[in-house]
N, C-alpha and C positions, 0 to 999 in steps of 0.2 A: 836390556834390563839392567845391566851392570851400571849404566849411566844413572838410571833411576835409583839404584842401590846407593851409589855414592852421594846423590843429591839428598836422599832421606837421611843417610848417616850424617851428612853435613848439617841438616836441619836439627837432628837430635843433638849433635854436638853444640850447635848454636843455642838450643834451648838450655842445655847445661850451663853454657856461658852466661845466658841471661839470668839463670838462677843464682849463679855465683855473684854476678853483679848486683842483683837484688839483695842477696845476703850481705854483701859488703855495705850496700846503702842502708840496710836495716840496722847494721851495727853502728854505722856513722863514724865520722872522724873523731868523735869523742869516746869511742869504745876503749874500755880498759879491761884487761883480763882480770878476772876476780881471783881472790885468794881467801884465806881464812880470816883476813882482816878487811873484808869488804862488807859494807853495811848499807841497808836501806833505812834512813832515819824516818821514824813514824810519828814523832811528837816529843813533847816534854811534859814532865809533871807540872801541874799548876798552869798549863797553857804554854803555847809557843812563845819563846823569848829569843828572837833572832839575834839580838846584840850579844846576849849571854852565850848563845851557842857558838857564834863566830869567835868570840873572845876566848872561850874555853878551848876550842879546837886549835886556834892559832897559838895559844900559850903552850898547849900540850905538845904540838908538833915542833915548836921551836926548842922547848926544853929537852926533847928527846932526839933532836937533830934528824927528824924524819919529815916526810911530806904527806899531805892528805889532799886528794883531789875531789872537789864537789862538781858533779855533772848536773846541769839544770837547764831549763828552757826559758827563753826571754822573748818578748814580742818584738817583731821587726818594726811595725809601724802601728799607729793608733787606728783602730777600726778595721784591721785586716786579719785574715786567718793564718797568715804565714808566721811560723815560729822558727827560732834558731836555737840550737843547742850549744851551750857554752860550758867552759870549765874554769875553775878557779883553784889555785894551789895555795894551801896553807903551809906555813913552815918553810922547810928547805926548798930552794928554788928548783923547779923542773921545767924543761923546755916543752912547750905545748905546740900542736900543729897551728900554723898560721890561720887566723880567722876564728879560732875556737876559744881564744883567751877572753874571759869575762872581765869587765871593768869592776872596780871596787864598788861603784854605785849599783851595778847590776847584781852583784853579790848581796849587798846590804838590803836590797829591796826584793830579794827572792825568798820564796818559802823555804823552810829548812827541810821539808819532807822530800828529799831527793837522795840519790845514791852518794855515798862517801867512801872513797878508796884510800887506805893507808899504804904508803910505799916507803920502803927502806928497811932498816933493821927493827922490825916491829915486834911487839909483844902483845898477843891477843888478850891475855888476862889483864894486863895493865890498861889497855885501851877500854876494855869493858868495865873495869873498875872506875875509870874516869867517867864513862857514860853514866854509870849508876850513881856516882857521887854528885853529878850535876843534873840528875833527873832526865837524862836523854834516853828516849825510847827508840829501839831499833830492832830490825830483824836481819839475820845473816843473808848475804847474797852468795849462794854456793853454786855458781854457774861453771860448769866445765865446758870444754869445746863441744863434746857430744851433746850436752844439754842445750847449748846455744843453737847447734845445728838442728836438733830434734824440735826445739821450740819454734824455730823458723819454718821447718817443714810442716809441723803439725798445726800451728796457730793459724796460718794463712792458707790451709788446704794445698800447700805446695806438694805435699807428699802424694796427693791424688794425681797431680799433674805429672809428677816424676814416674809413677807407676804406669800411667797411660802412655807416656812418651817411650818408655823402654819396652812396653808391650808392642807398640806400633813398630818400633825398631826391630823387634824379634820377628814380627809378621813379615816385614819387608825383606829381611835377610833370608827367611825361609822361602819366600816367594822367589827371590833372586836365585837361591840355590836350586829351586825347582826348575827354573828356566835354564839353569846351567847343567842339567842332568846329562845332556848329550856330551858336553865337554868332559864331565866327570867320568862317564862310562868309557869314553874313548881313552882317557888317561888310564883307566883301570885295565883296558885291553892292551895298552902299551906297557903295563907292568907297574904303574904307580899305585901304591896302596891307598885305601880309603883314608887312612890317617894322614898321609902326606898331602892328599888332595884337600882334606878339611883344614889342615894346618896352613896350607897355602892361601885358602880362602879367608881364614881367620886373620892372617897377617895382613892381607889386603884391606880387610875391614878396619884393622887397627891403624893402618897407615892413613886411610881416608878420615878416620875420626880424629887422630892426633894431629894431622896436618892443619886442621881448623882449630882444634882445641888448644894447642900450644901457642898458636898465633894469638888467639883470643885471650888466653891467660896473660900473655905478654902485654897486650893492649890494656887489660884490666889493671895489671900491675903498674903500668905507666900512668893510668888514670889515678890510681891510689897515691902514687908519688906526687903528682901535680896537685891533688886534692888534699894532701897531707893526712892520708889515712895511715899513719905511721905505726899503729899498734895492731894491725889486722893481717899482715902478710902471712904469718904462720897459720892462723886459723883459716885464712882464705885458701892456702895451699892444702891444708888438711881436708877441707870441704871439697876442693877440686879433686883430690885423690879419691875421696869417697865416691864421687859421681863417676869418675873414670873406672873405679872398681866395678860399679854396677854395669857400666857399658861393657866392660871386659867379660862379665858373667853372661850377659845377654849374647854377646858374640860367640862365646864358648858354647853355649847351649845350641845356637844356630849351627855351629860347626859340627857338633855331635850329631844333630839331626841330619845334616848333609851327609855325614859319613854313613849313617844308618839307612839313608833313603835310596841307595843304589847298591847293587850286587851283581853277580854273574847273570842272574835272571833278568836284569833290566837292560843289559848291554844291547841286545838285538833291537828291542823296541826303541831305545833311546837313539841309536844310530839312524833308525828309520824316521826319527823326528817325533816319536811318541814320548813326550816328557811327562805323561800323566803320573801323578802321585797322590793316591788316596790318603796316605799318612799326612802329608802336608795340608791337604784340604780339611781333614777332620780336626787337626790341631788348630788350624786357623779359624774354623767354625767355633770351636770352644773359646778361643781367644776373643773372637768377635763378640760373643755373648758376655764374656767377662768384662771386656772393655766398655761395652755400652751400658751394662748394668752398673759397673763401677762409676762411669761418667755421670749417669743419671742420679745415682745416690749422692755423689760428690756435688753435683749441680744443685740438688735440693739443699744440701748442707751449706753450700756457698751462698745460695739465695737467702737463706736464713741469716747467715753471718753478715752478708752485705746489708740486709734490712736493718739488723741491729746496729751495724757500724754507721750506716747512714743516719739512723735515728740519733745515736750518740753524738755523731759529728755535728748534726743539726743542733742538738741541745747544747753541746759545748761551744758551738760557734757563737752563741749568745754572749759569751764572755769576751769575745774579741771585738764586739761592736762598740763604737764610740771611743772615748778617750781612755787612756790609762789612768786609773785612780789608785791612790796609795792609802793604806790604812796603817794603824799602829797596833803593835802587841804591847799589852800592859805587863810590866814586870811587877809581880805581887810583892808588897812590902810586909814583912812580918814584925810583930811586936810594935805596931804603930800606936802612939798615944792618941787619945780622942781629939786633943787640940790639933795635933799634927794631921790627923785624918780630915778634920774640918778644913784645915788649910789646903790640903791636897784637893778636896772637893771644890773649894773656892777657885783654886788655880785651874781646875778642869773646866769649870764654868766660864772662866775668862778665856781659856784656850778655845773652847767651842765658839765663843763670840768672835774671836779673832778669825777662826776658819770661816765662819759664816760671812764675815766681811770680805773674805778673799775667795769667794766662789766654792767654799767647802760644802760638803753634803753630810747630812745625818741619815743613815740607813741602818735600821735595826730590825731583825726578824728572828724569832726563836721558835716558830711554830711548825718546824719540820715534822714533829711527831704528833701535832695536833690535828683534829678533824677540821673540816672546812667551816663548820658552824661554831667552833670553839672560839668565840670572839670576846669572852668576858675576861680572860687572862691576858693582860696587856703585854707581858714579857714572854710568855711561853705559849700563847694561843695564836690563832691565825690573824695576827695583828702586825702590820708594817708601820714602823715609826720613822718619819722622815722630816725634812725641813722644806721650805719653799723652793730651794734650789733644786731639789730632787724633781719637783713637778715641772721645772723648766726643761730638764733633760729627759724625763720619762713621762709620756702622755697619760693623763688620767681623764676619762670621759665622764662628765656629769650626766645626770638623768635626762637633761634636755638635749644631749648629744654633742655639746660643745666641750672643748678642752678646758680643763679646770686649772685655775691658778689662784693663789692666795697672796696677800701682802707678805713681803719678806720679813718685816720686823714688827709683826702684829703682836699685841698682848693677848690675842684670842688664840686658844688651842682649837684647831679645826679637826673634826673627826669625820672622815669621808666613809660613809657606810653604804655597802651595796644594797640595792633595793630589797633583796631577799631578807636582810636583817634590819631594815630601817624601822620597822614597827617596834622594835625592841630598843630604840635609841635612848630612851630615858634611863633605862637600867645600865646601858653601855656607858653613857656620859657620867653617871654617878660613880660607876666603878673606876673609870679612868681618872676622875678627879682625885680619888683616893690614891691610886697608883702614883700620880704625879705630885702629890702633896699640895695641890692647888689651894685648898682651904687654909692650910698652914702657911703657905707663901703669901696669901692675901693678908693674913693676920700680921705677919712679920714685916711686910714691906708697905702695907697700907694701900696697895694697888688693887684695882678691880681686874681679876684674871678670869674672864669668861671662857666657857667651852661650848662650841657650837657644832651641831651635826649638819652635814651636807649629804644629800642622797646622790649616789653615783650608780652607773649602770652595772648590772650583773655581768658575770663571766669575763672579767678582766684579769690579766696577769701582770705582775710587776716584778722587775728584776731586783734582786736583793744584794748583789755584790758580795755575798757571803760564801767563803770557802767551806763553811760547815755544810752547805748544800751538797757538795761533792761527797763528803763523808756519809751523808744520809741517803745518797743515791739519787738526789735531784740534780741531775747533771746540767740542766739548763739554768739553774739558779733562780727560777721564778717562783713567787708565791701566788697561789691561785685564789682569786676572789677574796683577798683579805680586807679587813677594815684598815684604813690608813689614818694614822694620827700625825698631824702636821704641827710640829713644834718650832719655836724660835727661842732665842735666849730671853727675849722679853716675855714670852708667854708663860714662862715658869717664874717670873718675878724678877728677872735681871740677875746681876752678878754680885749682889750685896753679900757680905760675909754673914749677915744675920740670917740669910735665907738658907740655913744649914741643910734642911731635909731636901729641898728642891735641888740644891747643888749636888747632893749625893746621887741624884738621878743621872747627871751628866757623867759621873764617874762610872756608873753602871754601864752606860752606853760606850764609854771609852774602853772598858774591860771587855766588851762584846765586839770590839773592832768595828764600831759603828760610825766613827769619824773618818770621812774620806776627803781627799784633796787631789786635784790633778797635778799638783806641783810638790815635789819633795822639799824644795827650798822653803816653800811656804810653811810646811809642817815643821821643819827644823827651826825656822825663825820663831814660829809661834810657841814651840816647846821651850826654847831659850827665854823668850820674853815672859812666859808664865811660870818659869822655874819647874817645868815638868820633865826635863830631860832624864833625870835619874830614875823616873818611874816608868820609862818606856823601854820595852824589850827590843823593839826594832820597828823599822818602817818597811812595809811589804807591799809589793804590787798585787792588787786584788786578782789580777789575771794569772799570777805565777803558778798556782796549783793547777788551774784548769788547763794551762798550756801543756803541762806534762801529759795529761790524759788525752788532750786533743792531738798532740803529736803522735802518740801511739796509735790512736784510732785512725788517723788519716793515712799513716803508713800501711796499716793493716787493710784498709779499704782499697787502696791503690793495688796492692798485691792480689787481693781477692778478685778484683775485676780482671786483672791480667791473667790469672789462672783460668777463669771462665773462657776468655777469648782463645787462649792457647788450647784448652781442652776441646773446644768445638773444632778447632783446626785438626787436632789429633784424631777425633772421631771421623772426620771427613777423609783423612788419609787412610785410616784403618779400613773404611768401607771400600775405598778404591782398591786397596790391596787385596781384600777378600774377593772382590769381583775378578781381579786379575788372575787369582788362583783358579777360579771357576773357568774362566776363558782359556787359561793355559791348559787345563785338564781336558777341555771339551772343544777346543777350537776347530779341529778337523771335522768333527761331527756337525758343529754349528755351520761351518763354511759349506759343507756338502748340502745341508738342508736349505741354506740360503740359495744355493744354485738351483735346487729343485723347486724353489718358490714357496717353501713352507712359511706359514704365517708366524709373525713375531711371537704371538701368545702361545702358539704350539711349541715353538722352539724353547722358549724360556719359561713355559708354564711350570714344570717341575721345580726349577730353581726359584721362581717367584713364590711358589707354594712353600718351599723350604724357608726362604727368608721371612715370609709371613709368619710361619710357625715359630721361627726363632724370635721374631719381634713380639709375638704373644707370650712366649716363655720369658723374654726379658721384661715385658710389662708386668707379668705376674710377680716376678722376683722383686722388681722395683716397688710394686704396690705393697708387697709383704714387708719390705724394709721401710718405706717412707709413708705409706698410707696417703699418698698425694695423688688424687685422681687426675688433676690437671697435668702433672708431669707424665703420668701413665698414658693419658690420651694423646698428649703431644708426641710421646715416644712412638706410639703406634702409627700415628698419621705421618710424621716426618720421616721415620725410618722406611716406611713402605713407599711413600712418594719419592724420597731420595733414591731408594733402590731402583725404582722404575726409571728415573731420569738417568742414573748411572748406566743402566743396561742399554738404554737408547744410545747414549754417547759412545759407549764401548762397542756396541754392535755396529754403529756407523763406521767406527775406526777399523773394525774387523773386515767390513765389506770392501774396504779399499785394498786389502791384502789377501783376498780369497785365494788367489793362485799360489802365492808363497805358502799360505797356511796348508793347503792340500799337499804341497810338495814336502811339508815338514820343515820349512825354513823359518 
């Protein structure tokens, strides 16, 4: 049994090492210990202005001779779910782990809403005044080591796994001590005190645990060195010390029970080979109930967590499909004269025409708060405004079942209306003409600018490429069954300076980050060519914000699945241990009855009745906690069938050693 004891201690030690490794991985090579000058950037007044943000942080850190590190996610490849976490240092140079350094291009095309850590001789009041002065919104990141550890344990149900693991460790130690009663009583007879015996057992357990634990920690430390996890050593050792403290406490409790489980009254029976201990059996019976109830309730919670995580992962995965597209943040200009504003609108119209000629897309949707049938408000209703390029990348099915496409440079504005709203097409078209100033554009340009309705199938969803969807809780970024308006530069009357009102529509779309291009160089060249560079706050990868959420969800999902698998293993070990105690307490009686030819059901009937009663008790407790009849039914069936199979296996093993058992060996 001492061999089994060491194996199980080794397994628990290995589980602790797995948790430490998972903890290190969850922090990542880009982990930075937080301080009072660590911030989560949440936005900016008048909208996100990435160029202004980067310029302000760079100037501030340089002028104060400090550093600021931005930690953010970037896509690995187009159309894949793999993300990579990068860091960028503003101001004073800092060495970063190999492979984590972001390029300037990656920084400039990332969302600003990521963690920002100031390092050096910092002044919190000064930093926050700088934020306020530049309209930068933030929240404090006040993470301590204890908070990081608790968040890791709690968020991914790791705490449940930890409790189960140490409960099983306690069970096995008690079981091993029970089988060691003969040795303990002989030691007592020879003058060794209960304390010395328990202390000797305790030290053996620590040696078995630490022999694996210390080697494992060395391997993890080596991995961290090779993987450049340079800022995690101290918190890793702190977490490792916490786990060892728990193992120490469990071993200490088992040692105390060992000391209390034998006395002068047990010496004679133990020497004869009778190692029966009702105390150990009842303690383990209680632990069995606690472990299985705990496991079932944790299992229900994990299933719910995994379902949510899988759903969010599936929704967020829509952002990683296809090419990377980049959009622009508009930097608002204050005090602009009317003539200057008209010129900016004209330049914006020219810029969109340039993008349109270079595979750029128009995608505008503002209906996140609108109802499905709210299609009259073109800018805030369930209306998606696109250009012909969008229809090449995203399939739209017409009422005849064929994929829809429209001419790229048509003077006609096409309105694709779901069949459910098609009867109202006249009112819709009239409303949209007003929104787009088509009558005004016709008068000023002398062109005919028709608007045409096309019926499309109901129940279609279309990707919006809008990070606003994440803020509103629509993680997949899809608009459900919207009316689709297909525009082109020509459909609004072209780019004439006289077309003042229609040109302003393009500025509205630019301010909504509705202009997209798969190429940053194309955007930069177009901005320079149309003299819009000074009005742009930054060029941002449309996937940037979603990648942050996707990375967190995927890490959590992987850990949750790991917890379930290890929890099932722990339950199996616990049931084997419980049966071992029963056999240890009753092996002579069982062996004699087997020699007398007593039937299996007669021998084990009382024990099976007890385990059935325990399973009913567990089922009642689980139902009261979870109200989940499926889990309760599964618990009743699997626990009793599993118990029967275990008894058959252990009974067959006992049959091979009947003679030794009767002798008390």
